[in-house]
Every structure is written in C-alpha cells, then in structure tokens.
C-alpha positions in Angstrom: 12.7 30.9 4.3 10.6 34.1 4.1 8.6 32.6 1.3 7.5 29.7 3.5 6.5 32.1 6.3 4.5 34.2 3.8 2.8 31.0 2.4 1.7 29.9 5.8 0.0 33.3 6.4 -2.3 32.9 3.3 -5.9 33.7 3.9 -7.8 30.7 2.7 -9.7 28.9 5.5 -9.2 25.3 6.4 -12.7 24.4 5.1 -12.0 26.1 1.8 -8.8 24.2 1.6 -10.7 20.9 2.3 -13.0 21.7 -0.6 -10.1 22.5 -2.9 -8.3 19.2 -2.0 -11.5 17.2 -2.4 -12.0 18.5 -5.9 -8.4 17.8 -6.6 -8.8 14.2 -5.4 -11.7 13.8 -7.9 -9.9 15.6 -10.6 -12.7 18.1 -11.4 -10.8 21.4 -11.2 -11.1 24.3 -13.6 -7.8 25.9 -14.6 -8.8 29.4 -13.4 -10.0 28.1 -10.1 -6.9 26.0 -9.6 -4.6 29.0 -10.3 -6.7 31.2 -7.9 -6.6 28.6 -5.2 -2.8 28.0 -5.5 -2.2 31.6 -4.8 -4.4 31.5 -1.6 -3.9 28.0 -0.2 -2.0 27.6 3.1 0.5 24.8 2.6 0.0 23.5 6.2 -3.7 23.2 5.6 -3.1 21.4 2.3 -0.9 18.8 4.0 -3.5 18.2 6.7 -6.4 18.1 4.3 -4.5 15.7 2.0 -3.8 13.3 4.9 -7.4 13.4 6.0 -8.6 12.8 2.5 -6.2 9.9 2.0 -7.3 8.4 5.4 -11.0 8.7 4.4 -10.4 7.2 1.0 -8.6 4.2 2.5 -11.3 3.8 5.1 -14.0 3.8 2.4 -12.1 1.2 0.4 -11.8 -1.0 3.5 -15.5 -0.7 4.2 -16.4 -1.5 0.5 -14.1 -4.6 0.4 -15.5 -5.9 3.7 -19.1 -5.5 2.4 -18.3 -7.3 -0.8 -16.2 -10.1 0.7 -18.2 -10.6 3.8 
C-alpha cells in the first residue's frame, strides 16, 4: 500500500505525462526515455491521460468515417 502512495507522489507533471502517453500510443519511444519516464510517472495521471487519448482516438475515427461515408 505504501508503494501506491509513493507512486502517486511522483513529480512528473500532467502535461509531461500526456506527452509520454501520446508517444506510447504512437509507439515511438526510446528505451532510455521509457525507463526514465516509468520511474517518474504518476499512475493516476497515466490513467487519466490514457482515457483522454482513447477518447480522442475514437472521436477522430468517428469523424473520419463520417467524412468518408457521408
């Protein structure tokens, strides 16, 4: 339980987390950057950023499909 409390107190900002999650969605991460970010990412920020990224991805797909079909 203490590990979770310590993880939530990590210092990476939400915007830095968004950037890390964005690059992970694309799959363009260097190994060294990935390891550095994993030690600094706040798990709560990762969950929120992942949900936002997934929602934006789905919205983009819906817009593209509507443009092609309509």
